[in-house]
GUVEX-850798 format. One record per atom (N, C-alpha, C): residue in one letter; atom name; x, y, z. Coordinates in nm, 3 decimals. Layout:
<site><residu>a</residu><atome>CA</atome><X>X</X><Y>Y</Y><Z>Z</Z></site>
...
//
This chain:
<site><residu>x</residu><atome>N</atome><X>-17.726</X><Y>-2.864</Y><Z>-8.852</Z></site>
<site><residu>x</residu><atome>CA</atome><X>-17.794</X><Y>-2.792</Y><Z>-8.732</Z></site>
<site><residu>x</residu><atome>C</atome><X>-17.668</X><Y>-2.736</Y><Z>-8.672</Z></site>
<site><residu>x</residu><atome>N</atome><X>-17.726</X><Y>-2.590</Y><Z>-8.655</Z></site>
<site><residu>x</residu><atome>CA</atome><X>-17.571</X><Y>-2.489</Y><Z>-8.607</Z></site>
<site><residu>x</residu><atome>C</atome><X>-17.598</X><Y>-2.465</Y><Z>-8.474</Z></site>
<site><residu>x</residu><atome>N</atome><X>-17.492</X><Y>-2.465</Y><Z>-8.404</Z></site>
<site><residu>x</residu><atome>CA</atome><X>-17.484</X><Y>-2.421</Y><Z>-8.251</Z></site>
<site><residu>x</residu><atome>C</atome><X>-17.474</X><Y>-2.265</Y><Z>-8.215</Z></site>
<site><residu>x</residu><atome>N</atome><X>-17.587</X><Y>-2.219</Y><Z>-8.130</Z></site>
<site><residu>x</residu><atome>CA</atome><X>-17.512</X><Y>-2.075</Y><Z>-8.049</Z></site>
<site><residu>x</residu><atome>C</atome><X>-17.416</X><Y>-2.090</Y><Z>-7.942</Z></site>
<site><residu>x</residu><atome>N</atome><X>-17.398</X><Y>-2.176</Y><Z>-7.910</Z></site>
<site><residu>x</residu><atome>CA</atome><X>-17.286</X><Y>-2.179</Y><Z>-7.778</Z></site>
<site><residu>x</residu><atome>C</atome><X>-17.123</X><Y>-2.148</Y><Z>-7.842</Z></site>
<site><residu>x</residu><atome>N</atome><X>-17.111</X><Y>-2.067</Y><Z>-7.798</Z></site>
<site><residu>x</residu><atome>CA</atome><X>-16.947</X><Y>-1.996</Y><Z>-7.787</Z></site>
<site><residu>x</residu><atome>C</atome><X>-16.881</X><Y>-2.031</Y><Z>-7.693</Z></site>
<site><residu>x</residu><atome>N</atome><X>-16.753</X><Y>-2.124</Y><Z>-7.764</Z></site>
<site><residu>x</residu><atome>CA</atome><X>-16.663</X><Y>-2.144</Y><Z>-7.638</Z></site>
<site><residu>x</residu><atome>C</atome><X>-16.604</X><Y>-2.007</Y><Z>-7.538</Z></site>
<site><residu>x</residu><atome>N</atome><X>-16.575</X><Y>-2.037</Y><Z>-7.422</Z></site>
<site><residu>x</residu><atome>CA</atome><X>-16.552</X><Y>-1.956</Y><Z>-7.347</Z></site>
<site><residu>x</residu><atome>C</atome><X>-16.378</X><Y>-1.903</Y><Z>-7.393</Z></site>
<site><residu>x</residu><atome>N</atome><X>-16.394</X><Y>-1.758</Y><Z>-7.314</Z></site>
<site><residu>x</residu><atome>CA</atome><X>-16.225</X><Y>-1.735</Y><Z>-7.419</Z></site>
<site><residu>x</residu><atome>C</atome><X>-16.134</X><Y>-1.748</Y><Z>-7.282</Z></site>
<site><residu>x</residu><atome>N</atome><X>-16.010</X><Y>-1.765</Y><Z>-7.330</Z></site>
<site><residu>x</residu><atome>CA</atome><X>-15.897</X><Y>-1.798</Y><Z>-7.256</Z></site>
<site><residu>x</residu><atome>C</atome><X>-15.875</X><Y>-1.707</Y><Z>-7.165</Z></site>
<site><residu>x</residu><atome>N</atome><X>-15.841</X><Y>-1.723</Y><Z>-7.005</Z></site>
<site><residu>x</residu><atome>CA</atome><X>-15.825</X><Y>-1.633</Y><Z>-6.924</Z></site>
<site><residu>x</residu><atome>C</atome><X>-15.750</X><Y>-1.509</Y><Z>-6.981</Z></site>
<site><residu>x</residu><atome>N</atome><X>-15.650</X><Y>-1.561</Y><Z>-7.041</Z></site>
<site><residu>x</residu><atome>CA</atome><X>-15.571</X><Y>-1.396</Y><Z>-7.079</Z></site>
<site><residu>x</residu><atome>C</atome><X>-15.665</X><Y>-1.289</Y><Z>-7.166</Z></site>
<site><residu>x</residu><atome>N</atome><X>-15.741</X><Y>-1.371</Y><Z>-7.243</Z></site>
<site><residu>x</residu><atome>CA</atome><X>-15.841</X><Y>-1.312</Y><Z>-7.337</Z></site>
<site><residu>x</residu><atome>C</atome><X>-15.987</X><Y>-1.267</Y><Z>-7.295</Z></site>
<site><residu>x</residu><atome>N</atome><X>-16.032</X><Y>-1.282</Y><Z>-7.136</Z></site>
<site><residu>x</residu><atome>CA</atome><X>-16.123</X><Y>-1.281</Y><Z>-7.091</Z></site>
<site><residu>x</residu><atome>C</atome><X>-16.156</X><Y>-1.097</Y><Z>-7.147</Z></site>
<site><residu>x</residu><atome>N</atome><X>-16.267</X><Y>-1.108</Y><Z>-7.161</Z></site>
<site><residu>x</residu><atome>CA</atome><X>-16.307</X><Y>-0.934</Y><Z>-7.185</Z></site>
<site><residu>x</residu><atome>C</atome><X>-16.296</X><Y>-0.884</Y><Z>-6.991</Z></site>
<site><residu>x</residu><atome>N</atome><X>-16.291</X><Y>-0.733</Y><Z>-7.018</Z></site>
<site><residu>x</residu><atome>CA</atome><X>-16.264</X><Y>-0.632</Y><Z>-6.920</Z></site>
<site><residu>x</residu><atome>C</atome><X>-16.371</X><Y>-0.696</Y><Z>-6.818</Z></site>
<site><residu>x</residu><atome>N</atome><X>-16.522</X><Y>-0.701</Y><Z>-6.839</Z></site>
<site><residu>x</residu><atome>CA</atome><X>-16.625</X><Y>-0.693</Y><Z>-6.759</Z></site>
<site><residu>x</residu><atome>C</atome><X>-16.617</X><Y>-0.823</Y><Z>-6.696</Z></site>
<site><residu>x</residu><atome>N</atome><X>-16.532</X><Y>-0.900</Y><Z>-6.693</Z></site>
<site><residu>x</residu><atome>CA</atome><X>-16.537</X><Y>-1.019</Y><Z>-6.581</Z></site>
<site><residu>x</residu><atome>C</atome><X>-16.425</X><Y>-0.949</Y><Z>-6.457</Z></site>
<site><residu>x</residu><atome>N</atome><X>-16.343</X><Y>-0.849</Y><Z>-6.507</Z></site>
<site><residu>x</residu><atome>CA</atome><X>-16.249</X><Y>-0.790</Y><Z>-6.374</Z></site>
<site><residu>x</residu><atome>C</atome><X>-16.331</X><Y>-0.717</Y><Z>-6.297</Z></site>
<site><residu>x</residu><atome>N</atome><X>-16.431</X><Y>-0.679</Y><Z>-6.343</Z></site>
<site><residu>x</residu><atome>CA</atome><X>-16.488</X><Y>-0.550</Y><Z>-6.300</Z></site>
<site><residu>x</residu><atome>C</atome><X>-16.631</X><Y>-0.631</Y><Z>-6.221</Z></site>
<site><residu>x</residu><atome>N</atome><X>-16.688</X><Y>-0.768</Y><Z>-6.298</Z></site>
<site><residu>x</residu><atome>CA</atome><X>-16.768</X><Y>-0.854</Y><Z>-6.188</Z></site>
<site><residu>x</residu><atome>C</atome><X>-16.682</X><Y>-0.875</Y><Z>-6.053</Z></site>
<site><residu>x</residu><atome>N</atome><X>-16.538</X><Y>-0.940</Y><Z>-6.108</Z></site>
<site><residu>x</residu><atome>CA</atome><X>-16.480</X><Y>-1.021</Y><Z>-5.999</Z></site>
<site><residu>x</residu><atome>C</atome><X>-16.452</X><Y>-0.861</Y><Z>-5.862</Z></site>
<site><residu>x</residu><atome>N</atome><X>-16.400</X><Y>-0.754</Y><Z>-5.892</Z></site>
<site><residu>x</residu><atome>CA</atome><X>-16.426</X><Y>-0.653</Y><Z>-5.769</Z></site>
<site><residu>x</residu><atome>C</atome><X>-16.562</X><Y>-0.627</Y><Z>-5.693</Z></site>
<site><residu>x</residu><atome>N</atome><X>-16.621</X><Y>-0.603</Y><Z>-5.769</Z></site>
<site><residu>x</residu><atome>CA</atome><X>-16.754</X><Y>-0.570</Y><Z>-5.719</Z></site>
<site><residu>x</residu><atome>C</atome><X>-16.782</X><Y>-0.690</Y><Z>-5.638</Z></site>
<site><residu>x</residu><atome>N</atome><X>-16.777</X><Y>-0.791</Y><Z>-5.668</Z></site>
<site><residu>x</residu><atome>CA</atome><X>-16.784</X><Y>-0.940</Y><Z>-5.565</Z></site>
<site><residu>x</residu><atome>C</atome><X>-16.724</X><Y>-0.907</Y><Z>-5.462</Z></site>
<site><residu>x</residu><atome>N</atome><X>-16.587</X><Y>-0.891</Y><Z>-5.462</Z></site>
<site><residu>x</residu><atome>CA</atome><X>-16.501</X><Y>-0.895</Y><Z>-5.371</Z></site>
<site><residu>x</residu><atome>C</atome><X>-16.482</X><Y>-0.771</Y><Z>-5.244</Z></site>
<site><residu>x</residu><atome>N</atome><X>-16.586</X><Y>-0.630</Y><Z>-5.292</Z></site>
<site><residu>x</residu><atome>CA</atome><X>-16.595</X><Y>-0.542</Y><Z>-5.243</Z></site>
<site><residu>x</residu><atome>C</atome><X>-16.735</X><Y>-0.563</Y><Z>-5.138</Z></site>
<site><residu>x</residu><atome>N</atome><X>-16.834</X><Y>-0.674</Y><Z>-5.188</Z></site>
<site><residu>x</residu><atome>CA</atome><X>-16.968</X><Y>-0.713</Y><Z>-5.087</Z></site>
<site><residu>x</residu><atome>C</atome><X>-16.949</X><Y>-0.748</Y><Z>-4.992</Z></site>
<site><residu>x</residu><atome>N</atome><X>-17.006</X><Y>-0.750</Y><Z>-4.849</Z></site>
<site><residu>x</residu><atome>CA</atome><X>-17.040</X><Y>-0.858</Y><Z>-4.742</Z></site>
<site><residu>x</residu><atome>C</atome><X>-17.133</X><Y>-0.924</Y><Z>-4.809</Z></site>
<site><residu>x</residu><atome>N</atome><X>-17.233</X><Y>-0.836</Y><Z>-4.795</Z></site>
<site><residu>x</residu><atome>CA</atome><X>-17.380</X><Y>-0.845</Y><Z>-4.843</Z></site>
<site><residu>x</residu><atome>C</atome><X>-17.445</X><Y>-0.832</Y><Z>-4.956</Z></site>
<site><residu>x</residu><atome>N</atome><X>-17.510</X><Y>-0.855</Y><Z>-5.044</Z></site>
<site><residu>x</residu><atome>CA</atome><X>-17.567</X><Y>-0.793</Y><Z>-5.177</Z></site>
<site><residu>x</residu><atome>C</atome><X>-17.557</X><Y>-0.894</Y><Z>-5.312</Z></site>
<site><residu>x</residu><atome>N</atome><X>-17.586</X><Y>-0.844</Y><Z>-5.411</Z></site>
<site><residu>x</residu><atome>CA</atome><X>-17.609</X><Y>-0.884</Y><Z>-5.531</Z></site>
<site><residu>x</residu><atome>C</atome><X>-17.529</X><Y>-0.801</Y><Z>-5.641</Z></site>
<site><residu>x</residu><atome>N</atome><X>-17.454</X><Y>-0.904</Y><Z>-5.745</Z></site>
<site><residu>x</residu><atome>CA</atome><X>-17.431</X><Y>-0.875</Y><Z>-5.872</Z></site>
<site><residu>x</residu><atome>C</atome><X>-17.482</X><Y>-0.880</Y><Z>-5.968</Z></site>
<site><residu>x</residu><atome>N</atome><X>-17.574</X><Y>-0.800</Y><Z>-6.023</Z></site>
<site><residu>x</residu><atome>CA</atome><X>-17.637</X><Y>-0.850</Y><Z>-6.181</Z></site>
<site><residu>x</residu><atome>C</atome><X>-17.552</X><Y>-0.817</Y><Z>-6.321</Z></site>
<site><residu>x</residu><atome>N</atome><X>-17.567</X><Y>-0.898</Y><Z>-6.425</Z></site>
<site><residu>x</residu><atome>CA</atome><X>-17.504</X><Y>-0.860</Y><Z>-6.520</Z></site>
<site><residu>x</residu><atome>C</atome><X>-17.637</X><Y>-0.860</Y><Z>-6.638</Z></site>
<site><residu>x</residu><atome>N</atome><X>-17.621</X><Y>-0.720</Y><Z>-6.702</Z></site>
<site><residu>x</residu><atome>CA</atome><X>-17.714</X><Y>-0.711</Y><Z>-6.799</Z></site>
<site><residu>x</residu><atome>C</atome><X>-17.675</X><Y>-0.746</Y><Z>-6.956</Z></site>
<site><residu>x</residu><atome>N</atome><X>-17.743</X><Y>-0.796</Y><Z>-7.017</Z></site>
<site><residu>x</residu><atome>CA</atome><X>-17.700</X><Y>-0.853</Y><Z>-7.111</Z></site>
<site><residu>x</residu><atome>C</atome><X>-17.779</X><Y>-0.779</Y><Z>-7.280</Z></site>
<site><residu>x</residu><atome>N</atome><X>-17.739</X><Y>-0.685</Y><Z>-7.395</Z></site>
<site><residu>x</residu><atome>CA</atome><X>-17.786</X><Y>-0.665</Y><Z>-7.453</Z></site>
<site><residu>x</residu><atome>C</atome><X>-17.740</X><Y>-0.713</Y><Z>-7.592</Z></site>
<site><residu>x</residu><atome>N</atome><X>-17.829</X><Y>-0.783</Y><Z>-7.704</Z></site>
<site><residu>x</residu><atome>CA</atome><X>-17.799</X><Y>-0.833</Y><Z>-7.793</Z></site>
<site><residu>x</residu><atome>C</atome><X>-17.678</X><Y>-0.896</Y><Z>-7.793</Z></site>
<site><residu>x</residu><atome>N</atome><X>-17.642</X><Y>-1.008</Y><Z>-7.705</Z></site>
<site><residu>x</residu><atome>CA</atome><X>-17.544</X><Y>-1.081</Y><Z>-7.688</Z></site>
<site><residu>x</residu><atome>C</atome><X>-17.411</X><Y>-1.015</Y><Z>-7.650</Z></site>
<site><residu>x</residu><atome>N</atome><X>-17.416</X><Y>-0.893</Y><Z>-7.552</Z></site>
<site><residu>x</residu><atome>CA</atome><X>-17.331</X><Y>-0.831</Y><Z>-7.525</Z></site>
<site><residu>x</residu><atome>C</atome><X>-17.351</X><Y>-0.792</Y><Z>-7.378</Z></site>
<site><residu>x</residu><atome>N</atome><X>-17.262</X><Y>-0.815</Y><Z>-7.281</Z></site>
<site><residu>x</residu><atome>CA</atome><X>-17.265</X><Y>-0.741</Y><Z>-7.195</Z></site>
<site><residu>x</residu><atome>C</atome><X>-17.247</X><Y>-0.606</Y><Z>-7.183</Z></site>
<site><residu>x</residu><atome>N</atome><X>-17.366</X><Y>-0.556</Y><Z>-7.120</Z></site>
<site><residu>x</residu><atome>CA</atome><X>-17.367</X><Y>-0.367</Y><Z>-7.122</Z></site>
<site><residu>x</residu><atome>C</atome><X>-17.359</X><Y>-0.296</Y><Z>-7.006</Z></site>
<site><residu>x</residu><atome>N</atome><X>-17.425</X><Y>-0.377</Y><Z>-6.858</Z></site>
<site><residu>x</residu><atome>CA</atome><X>-17.393</X><Y>-0.291</Y><Z>-6.753</Z></site>
<site><residu>x</residu><atome>C</atome><X>-17.378</X><Y>-0.427</Y><Z>-6.657</Z></site>
<site><residu>x</residu><atome>N</atome><X>-17.295</X><Y>-0.366</Y><Z>-6.550</Z></site>
<site><residu>x</residu><atome>CA</atome><X>-17.281</X><Y>-0.453</Y><Z>-6.443</Z></site>
<site><residu>x</residu><atome>C</atome><X>-17.335</X><Y>-0.388</Y><Z>-6.329</Z></site>
<site><residu>x</residu><atome>N</atome><X>-17.412</X><Y>-0.465</Y><Z>-6.216</Z></site>
<site><residu>x</residu><atome>CA</atome><X>-17.492</X><Y>-0.336</Y><Z>-6.132</Z></site>
<site><residu>x</residu><atome>C</atome><X>-17.469</X><Y>-0.422</Y><Z>-5.982</Z></site>
<site><residu>x</residu><atome>N</atome><X>-17.431</X><Y>-0.361</Y><Z>-5.874</Z></site>
<site><residu>x</residu><atome>CA</atome><X>-17.357</X><Y>-0.432</Y><Z>-5.776</Z></site>
<site><residu>x</residu><atome>C</atome><X>-17.466</X><Y>-0.385</Y><Z>-5.720</Z></site>
<site><residu>x</residu><atome>N</atome><X>-17.546</X><Y>-0.418</Y><Z>-5.601</Z></site>
<site><residu>x</residu><atome>CA</atome><X>-17.649</X><Y>-0.383</Y><Z>-5.504</Z></site>
<site><residu>x</residu><atome>C</atome><X>-17.572</X><Y>-0.438</Y><Z>-5.329</Z></site>
<site><residu>x</residu><atome>N</atome><X>-17.528</X><Y>-0.341</Y><Z>-5.255</Z></site>
<site><residu>x</residu><atome>CA</atome><X>-17.498</X><Y>-0.377</Y><Z>-5.102</Z></site>
<site><residu>x</residu><atome>C</atome><X>-17.585</X><Y>-0.365</Y><Z>-5.022</Z></site>
<site><residu>x</residu><atome>N</atome><X>-17.643</X><Y>-0.455</Y><Z>-4.952</Z></site>
<site><residu>x</residu><atome>CA</atome><X>-17.725</X><Y>-0.524</Y><Z>-4.850</Z></site>
<site><residu>x</residu><atome>C</atome><X>-17.671</X><Y>-0.422</Y><Z>-4.708</Z></site>
<site><residu>x</residu><atome>N</atome><X>-17.689</X><Y>-0.371</Y><Z>-4.626</Z></site>
<site><residu>x</residu><atome>CA</atome><X>-17.633</X><Y>-0.349</Y><Z>-4.487</Z></site>
<site><residu>x</residu><atome>C</atome><X>-17.743</X><Y>-0.385</Y><Z>-4.381</Z></site>
<site><residu>x</residu><atome>N</atome><X>-17.688</X><Y>-0.487</Y><Z>-4.307</Z></site>
<site><residu>x</residu><atome>CA</atome><X>-17.701</X><Y>-0.576</Y><Z>-4.205</Z></site>
<site><residu>x</residu><atome>C</atome><X>-17.730</X><Y>-0.466</Y><Z>-4.080</Z></site>
<site><residu>x</residu><atome>N</atome><X>-17.844</X><Y>-0.428</Y><Z>-4.000</Z></site>
<site><residu>x</residu><atome>CA</atome><X>-17.860</X><Y>-0.377</Y><Z>-3.877</Z></site>
<site><residu>x</residu><atome>C</atome><X>-17.870</X><Y>-0.478</Y><Z>-3.785</Z></site>
<site><residu>x</residu><atome>N</atome><X>-17.817</X><Y>-0.443</Y><Z>-3.664</Z></site>
<site><residu>x</residu><atome>CA</atome><X>-17.774</X><Y>-0.518</Y><Z>-3.554</Z></site>
<site><residu>x</residu><atome>C</atome><X>-17.917</X><Y>-0.543</Y><Z>-3.491</Z></site>
<site><residu>x</residu><atome>N</atome><X>-17.974</X><Y>-0.683</Y><Z>-3.442</Z></site>
<site><residu>x</residu><atome>CA</atome><X>-18.090</X><Y>-0.663</Y><Z>-3.367</Z></site>
<site><residu>x</residu><atome>C</atome><X>-18.071</X><Y>-0.648</Y><Z>-3.233</Z></site>
<site><residu>x</residu><atome>N</atome><X>-18.174</X><Y>-0.560</Y><Z>-3.216</Z></site>
<site><residu>x</residu><atome>CA</atome><X>-18.220</X><Y>-0.466</Y><Z>-3.056</Z></site>
<site><residu>x</residu><atome>C</atome><X>-18.289</X><Y>-0.549</Y><Z>-2.990</Z></site>
<site><residu>x</residu><atome>N</atome><X>-18.248</X><Y>-0.586</Y><Z>-2.858</Z></site>
<site><residu>x</residu><atome>CA</atome><X>-18.253</X><Y>-0.643</Y><Z>-2.760</Z></site>
<site><residu>x</residu><atome>C</atome><X>-18.441</X><Y>-0.713</Y><Z>-2.746</Z></site>
<site><residu>x</residu><atome>N</atome><X>-18.517</X><Y>-0.626</Y><Z>-2.703</Z></site>
<site><residu>x</residu><atome>CA</atome><X>-18.654</X><Y>-0.682</Y><Z>-2.704</Z></site>
<site><residu>x</residu><atome>C</atome><X>-18.728</X><Y>-0.649</Y><Z>-2.845</Z></site>
<site><residu>x</residu><atome>N</atome><X>-18.671</X><Y>-0.575</Y><Z>-2.907</Z></site>
<site><residu>x</residu><atome>CA</atome><X>-18.741</X><Y>-0.502</Y><Z>-3.052</Z></site>
<site><residu>x</residu><atome>C</atome><X>-18.758</X><Y>-0.638</Y><Z>-3.130</Z></site>
<site><residu>x</residu><atome>N</atome><X>-18.653</X><Y>-0.706</Y><Z>-3.132</Z></site>
<site><residu>x</residu><atome>CA</atome><X>-18.650</X><Y>-0.822</Y><Z>-3.226</Z></site>
<site><residu>x</residu><atome>C</atome><X>-18.732</X><Y>-0.954</Y><Z>-3.248</Z></site>
<site><residu>x</residu><atome>N</atome><X>-18.786</X><Y>-1.024</Y><Z>-3.132</Z></site>
<site><residu>x</residu><atome>CA</atome><X>-18.883</X><Y>-1.111</Y><Z>-3.095</Z></site>
<site><residu>x</residu><atome>C</atome><X>-18.987</X><Y>-1.111</Y><Z>-3.014</Z></site>
<site><residu>x</residu><atome>N</atome><X>-19.039</X><Y>-0.966</Y><Z>-2.962</Z></site>
<site><residu>x</residu><atome>CA</atome><X>-19.120</X><Y>-0.892</Y><Z>-2.892</Z></site>
<site><residu>x</residu><atome>C</atome><X>-19.229</X><Y>-0.966</Y><Z>-2.989</Z></site>
<site><residu>x</residu><atome>N</atome><X>-19.318</X><Y>-1.007</Y><Z>-2.860</Z></site>
<site><residu>x</residu><atome>CA</atome><X>-19.467</X><Y>-1.083</Y><Z>-2.916</Z></site>
<site><residu>x</residu><atome>C</atome><X>-19.553</X><Y>-1.001</Y><Z>-2.800</Z></site>
<site><residu>x</residu><atome>N</atome><X>-19.678</X><Y>-0.915</Y><Z>-2.828</Z></site>
<site><residu>x</residu><atome>CA</atome><X>-19.769</X><Y>-0.861</Y><Z>-2.764</Z></site>
<site><residu>x</residu><atome>C</atome><X>-19.872</X><Y>-0.965</Y><Z>-2.682</Z></site>
<site><residu>x</residu><atome>N</atome><X>-19.858</X><Y>-1.030</Y><Z>-2.519</Z></site>
<site><residu>x</residu><atome>CA</atome><X>-19.940</X><Y>-1.058</Y><Z>-2.468</Z></site>
<site><residu>x</residu><atome>C</atome><X>-20.057</X><Y>-1.035</Y><Z>-2.438</Z></site>
<site><residu>x</residu><atome>N</atome><X>-20.102</X><Y>-0.911</Y><Z>-2.462</Z></site>
<site><residu>x</residu><atome>CA</atome><X>-20.201</X><Y>-0.896</Y><Z>-2.417</Z></site>
<site><residu>x</residu><atome>C</atome><X>-20.340</X><Y>-0.938</Y><Z>-2.447</Z></site>
//
């Protein structure tokens, strides 16, 4: 029986996309980083940033009691 599990590369041999992922994560306060793999190869690293808006007084939890 053969295994498809590949050992992780040594830190000094790590592919460039790992540094890219680290930079994108470090640059985000809220959001996500997605790694796209095609045929066993990382092809795209996508970052989506979320901007949280402050809650304004009565608008946030207002309920209409009519």
